[in-house]
N, C-alpha and C positions, 0 to 999 in steps of 0.2 A: 560411515560417520555420516549421521544426519545432520544435513546442513542447508540453510537457506542463505543466498546471496543476493544481496541489492547491487545495482548498478545503474548507472544512467544520470546521477546527479552532476550537479555543477553549478557555474554561475551563469545567470542569464538575466537580461534587463526586463524590467517590468512591462508587461504585455508580450512577452516571449513565451516559448513552449519548450518543456522536456518532456522525455518518454522514460520512464522508470523501469527497469525490469527486476524481477525477482523469481531466481533461478533455485530449484531444488537440487539436490543431490544425495544419494544415499536412500531416498525413498520418492515414490510418486505422489505428486501431487493430488491425482484424481480423487483421494478419497477425502479431501479436505477443502474445506471452505479457507479463503485467503483474505487477510485483511490488511490494510496501509494504515500504518499509524503515524504521526509525527511529533517531534519535540522540539520547541524552541527554546533558547536560552531562558531560564528563569521561569519557564511555564511548565505545567504538567502534560504529560504525553495524551494526544487526542485521537480518536478514529477519525480516519478519512474517508474510506471506503471500503468496501468487503463485496466479493462475489461468491456466489454458491459454487458447490462443487461441479454442477454441471455447466455453470456459467450463465444459466438461465435468470438468474435473481441478482441483482446488484443493489447496493445501498451506498448513500454519499453523506458527509455531514453537509449541512445547510451552507457552510462557509465555502464549498468547493462546488456545489450542484450547478451545472450548465458549464462549467471550466474543464472539471476533470473526468475521464472516462477510465473505468477499470475494465481490463478483460483478460482472457487465459487462453493458452494454448497447450491444452494436455498433452498433445503429442511433443512438444518441446519441452514439458515439464515448466513450464514459465507463466508467470503471470505479469500483466503490464499495467502502468498507470500512466495514462496520457495526461499530461498537465497543461492547458492552454491559458491563455490570458492571465499569467503570474503576476502576482501581487506581492510586493514586498513583505506582507504579513504572511506569505507561503514560506517565507524562510525558516527552515527547521532540518533537523535531521530526519528523513524517512525511513521506517521500518517496514518490512512484511512480516507477516506472521500466519501460522498455519493452524486450524483449528479442524478437529476431527469430530467434535461432539454435535449433537442437533442443535439446529439454530433455534434459538429463544427469542420471541419477540421482546425488542426493548433491550436486548443483551447483545446486540450485534458487535459493539464496540467495547465491551468488557475485555480487558486484558488478560484476566485469569483464565478465561477460556481458551486460549490461545495454546497449544502445545510447543511450538518451534518458533524461534524469532532469528531473525537476520541481525547482522551488525550495524546495519544503517548506512544510508547514503545522505551526504550533506547535498540540500538544495540551497542556493542563496540567489536572491532575485534582488537586484540592486542595479543602480544607473551610475 
């Protein structure tokens, strides 16, 4: 069974940090670019970050640049999202997704490009 599982979410105070993990089972992530998306209540899903197959190229939404860092460990079949300086507006369910298709400029956060999705992990930033 092909599956992505996110973990690491939780409740954190503003200014705090969390590290999300996205682990794959049933397939290897080596052949996939991985994206992180999030969806807050009443809002549309938005792309947060993306990392290429090799890890050599990364992309970030403007809202998280300088605060979030995406990385991958293909030996562990896992991708990470380090989130620092968290703000209340970062509160959302965070999803990871795997994309096997070639990268397309301007379409890095198009959800339809992604083949597999995890179930999501809740991140709440509140005092």
